[in-house]
C-alpha positions in Angstrom: 0.0 0.0 0.0 1.3 3.4 -0.9 1.0 6.2 1.6 -1.4 9.0 0.9 1.3 11.6 0.7 2.7 9.9 -2.4 -0.7 10.3 -4.2 -0.9 14.0 -3.1 2.6 14.7 -4.5 1.8 12.7 -7.7 -1.3 14.9 -8.3 0.6 18.0 -7.6 3.5 17.2 -9.9 1.0 16.1 -12.7 -0.6 19.6 -12.4 2.8 21.0 -13.0 3.1 19.0 -16.3 5.3 16.2 -15.1 4.7 12.5 -15.9 4.3 10.7 -12.7 4.4 6.9 -12.1 4.1 5.3 -8.6 5.8 2.0 -8.0 4.5 -0.5 -5.5 6.7 -0.4 -2.4 7.0 -4.2 -2.3 8.5 -4.1 -5.8 11.2 -1.6 -4.8 11.9 -3.5 -1.5 13.1 -6.5 -3.5 15.9 -4.4 -4.9 16.9 -2.9 -1.6 19.7 -4.5 0.4 18.8 -5.0 4.1 22.1 -3.5 5.4 22.2 -0.4 3.2 19.2 1.6 4.4 20.3 5.0 3.1 18.8 7.6 0.8 21.3 6.6 -1.9 20.5 2.9 -1.6 16.7 3.8 -1.7 17.2 5.8 -4.9 19.3 3.0 -6.5 16.5 0.5 -5.6 13.9 2.7 -7.2 15.9 3.1 -10.4 16.5 -0.7 -10.6 12.8 -1.4 -10.1 11.8 1.2 -12.7 14.1 -0.4 -15.3 13.0 -4.0 -14.5 10.6 -5.4 -17.0 7.3 -6.3 -15.5 7.3 -3.6 -12.9 3.7 -2.6 -12.2 2.7 0.9 -11.5 0.0 2.1 -9.2 -2.8 4.4 -10.5 -2.8 7.8 -8.8 -5.8 8.1 -6.6 -8.0 11.2 -6.6 -8.8 12.9 -3.3 -12.3 11.3 -3.3 -10.8 7.8 -3.7 -8.3 8.4 -0.9 -11.1 9.7 1.3 -13.3 6.6 0.6 -10.3 4.3 1.3 -9.5 6.0 4.6 -13.2 5.7 5.7 -13.4 2.0 4.8 -10.1 1.4 6.6 -11.5 3.0 9.8 -14.7 0.9 9.6 -12.8 -2.3 9.0 -10.4 -1.7 11.9 -13.3 -0.9 14.2 -11.9 2.5 14.9 -14.0 5.6 15.6 -12.1 7.9 13.3 -10.7 9.9 16.2 -8.3 9.3 19.1 -9.4 9.5 22.7 -6.8 9.9 25.6 -6.0 6.7 27.4 -8.5 5.9 30.1 -11.1 8.4 28.9 -14.3 7.3 27.1 -15.0 9.3 23.9 -18.7 9.6 25.0 
């Protein structure tokens, strides 16, 4: 699952005229060494995943799609959509 911020920036960059493609994080992770967790290693893994044949890209979500997804995630997790301090009832 790609974080919502990636979709926000993708929409913003598209409005500026850039071509944006989001790669599944699981796909990039296969190219990332476990010991070299640095920005340079992350960038290298992204480039390798981008050039690898068969890399699947994720469709950029609209604001409405992201809103619907976050609401369904809250319902599925049994959450209330807001945080109450520990030991205090939200009602």
